[in-house]
C-alpha angles and dihedrals in degrees: 000000000000117000094247091052091051091047089058093043091053090054102254111146134181111335092014097282111164123226095171125161124216098259142051116013090356091061089047090056096047094048095046094091115098125210117181097157108138092000102092118096095212088207098149128074113241110261114232113209110237120248112255114246119230129209128202122266140177117312091012097298119163105232122206121195111212121181118192108209146159122243146137129273128193105219096160142359115302130032120006118251121244106239145163126231147161114253087348145030099284134021120345140259121280108258112213121193138161131231107267095030118134102221133190129185130201102203110188120189113214095165125107093250138039118275140159144214119229120197098225111211096009122133104222144124114298093239089060095046098098094227127143091294093059103058121156115226125224107289092007131124126217119202112196116178132186144139116260107238112167138085124277113288145144108257130165143206130226141149121287105187110154109251094004106059093107093051096046094046093047090055090060114272100141136115142158124255113198122195118201130193141174094261093060092040090061096053100076091225115156102286112157104115113237093005108064099344104066128186112216117187102186116199137162120221137178121214129202124219091280094052093254121140111266118201094217119180113193119246104273091008121158101182106060134243116010116186128202097214124070121217126191113196085342094306123123114212096002130185127197125207109226117211101166132060093234123044127186115213118199101205122197122182095217095169123118095231115345121115116217126207101194124206140133128266094241094047093246118165124240136187125251106214103167141017132193097305100038144275125004118232088250136357117276115212117214144140097222134046129181120213121181121198112301096015122122134199136182114213131180117216127190120219135193123221115274098007130130124207136163130230106224141182111230129204116283130227094213103074103094125208097325096033092115089068091057100046103267092125095046124121107202134181108222110176138346120227117208115194120209121237090255123035128197116232114201105119124074142197108241120215089226122043116166144330118298118239109278107197098101108106094018119132108271117219096189141002120209135183127216126188117191116206140131096009090303139098115222089349095303131107120217117279118189093214097046122089105201097201146331129239127203120247112245095026135111120229131187118217120194109206126190132184098222107181109054100251127101118278135157133198129231127183121197123229099010140074114221137204118227101227098183145343113219088341094304134106112279118250114259096265088059096051096084130070113296138182097180125039131184112238113216107209114269097008124120118229119195111203125189120201137170120218112212147163105359122075132175124155093201110037112068137209120221135240116189152133109283095214090107100218089054091049092049092048092056110276091135140092139188135233136176131214111231129206124216110304094004122130130201108284134193124285107245118237109268109271126197127233123228 
């Protein structure tokens, strides 16, 4: 059923006024809200993804072996769940690299269908990007190679198969990719992985009666799969034992469609220190933080000895009339933190972190406008053989992006970090003042994004820009651009070739 049909069936008339009865679809609407606050046992220790080991390759490259495979994972009592993972049955290892590293990956596909791994947030040549043009066939191995040249940040990797990204990601192909550098090393932020520097891949999943993943789209839903169970690093109802006064949480919204509004059960404030593209100029203290699918944030939280507190997702104001059906009204317990009786206190929260984005006031080579609506961008659905435009290497462009149809979208650009210059002509809120590569688009608002294209050119192999709600991406809300060197013109997308 289309969303408008369901809206009418539920009894919402002009302006969204409800005339619902107490039964049928009306009851479905009124019971759609979830509230798990205080109802989760937190009886499993939070799993911490292992750090990927690297071998040595030619010219000093750090070589990571990544095997994509099918397996089974026991998330709860009863039958195991059929899952996919990287170097394991579910999720993948955390890949940790440093600015300046020459890295190489051997990505082997042991599934029964082609897939890919995209390095979300990484600045790299288009042919190494892992997008829909770099799929790995069954039994094949892909060997991307590049030099890491960007500031420290929390990135991630996931599939990017055109038309199947949502399905492959939902099955479990996700992992973190952390970039370190000397600037961050010198700050004395919490930095001991798994001790006071904690990866948190937050996902929602639905299970059927046999404990198998169910790709359940709500009645009348427009966003995609919304699950009723929350996993953190593949753990349902996790707790984490805190041993330090300050803890850094690297949060990834790894869900296909769900929006999270993070906060703590006691209302405590915490400090946002980094967004998608790296450190903020200074910490921002808050008690709530939105993350749409694909966005990351690093927050620092202070704990007292002996206390227990839950990280929660609170209801959102951005759901619209039918938002309740797609989780916007949900109150969800995510993870419980249990502080030891004595806490070490060696890390600190500096008053100054990094350099603020610096593209405002730069000469702008081109301005472009993008309207997202009806699974299209600017009225066009994604076509693998169509390059939508070319940008010039070394230039700054400003893209004005608008969510034009009233339902939640966001916007992700491959290869570059961008600066949010303004939202509806006003100064962006603090969480949008750092470097970003994915931004939530509140319906009807105009986001002006500045980005510089540098280093890597290719007139034929494109990068993507798209909504990161994965059903929207798969349905066509995506486009392609190339970065052109001096004198180059837009070329022709090569026929997809397989790697072996």
